[in-house]
N, C-alpha and C positions, 0 to 999 in steps of 0.2 A: 211711714209716710201714709197719710190718709188716702183712701181708695181713689177718690176723685182726682187728687193731685197726681197720683201715679198714672192714672189713665191719661191725664192731660200731658204729662211728661212723655209717656209712651207714644202718643199721637204726634208730638213734636219730633221724636226720634224716627218715627216712620216718614214724616215729611222730609226730614234731613236726609235720611238714607235714599229716598227717591231722587231728591235733588242732586245728591252726590253721584248716584248711579247715572243720571243724565249727563253729568260732566265726565263720565268715563271711568269712575272709580268702581271697584268691586268690594261689596261689604262682606267681610270675612266673619265678624263676630259682632253680636250686640249684647249689651248690658253684662260685660265681663267684670266680675268682682275681684278686687285685689285688697290687700291690707290698707292701701291708700285710697280706697274708694272705687266706685264703679267707673269703668271705661264705657261710655255710651255706645260709640261705634268704633270698630277697628276695620280699616279699609286697606285696600291695595291700590295705589295710584301709580301706574307704570311699574317702576322698580322700588317704590318707597312704601313702607307701612305708614298709615296715617291713623293717628289716634284722635278721635273727634269727641269734643265735649259739646253737647247740645244744650242750649239754654233757651227756653220758651217762656214767653210772658204774655199775659192778657191785657196788662195795663202798664202805662209808663210811670206809675207812681214811684217805683224804686229805681227809675232809670232804665236804660235799654238793657236787653238780656245780657250782653257781653260785660256790663258793669259788674256782674257778679263774679267775674274772674279776678279774684284777689291774688296778691303775691303768694299767700298760703295755698290757695286753690291751684294756682300754676305749678308750684313745687310738687303738690300731690299728683297732679296730672302727669308730670314728667317721671315721678317715682313709679306710678302705676304702669306706665308705658315700659319703663326699664324692667320692672318685675316680669311683665307679660313676656318681653323678649328673652329674658334670662331663663324663664320657665321652659321655653321652647328651643332655646339655643339659636334663636333667629337673629344673630348679629351681623350676618353677611350683607344685608340690605340697609340702606339708609331709612331713617324714620323721622317723622315730624308730628307736631301737635297742631291741630286745627280747631277752630271753634265755629259752630253753626248757631247764629242768633236768629231766633224766630219770634216775631211780633205778631200775635194773633188777637185782633180786637174782638170785642163782643159782637160787632156787626158781621163778623166772619171774614173780614179782610186779613190776608196772611202776607207778611213781608219777610223774606229770608235773606240773611246776609252771611256770606262765607268768609271767614278770616283764615286763610291758609298760612301755614308755617309760622305761627306766632312764636316769638322768642322771649316774651315777657308779657305781663299784664299791661305794660305801657303800650303794647301794639295797638291798643284801641284808642 
């Protein structure tokens, strides 16, 4: 991934982490790699593990950020979460998939939308 795009993505993940922490979640891991792709944020929300996909966009040309969660991407998110839990033997607590959609315009305006507990790409 080109350096500028990676920096922009990292910035979005930092914004999402701060947003979720204000909501009371604890960020446990960032950018955890699995065979099914990277898990952007792994959080603890009360008794549940939360696997967060962060999507950040500068322009609406390709639709809102959450539009990039395709059925294939959703399957990969779920598989990555299951691998993470299996590697650690962390099956005792419930878990869920969340999406953080961040619209960041060129003018510097930032709008964040949290989609908790998505169960399919049709959740948007």
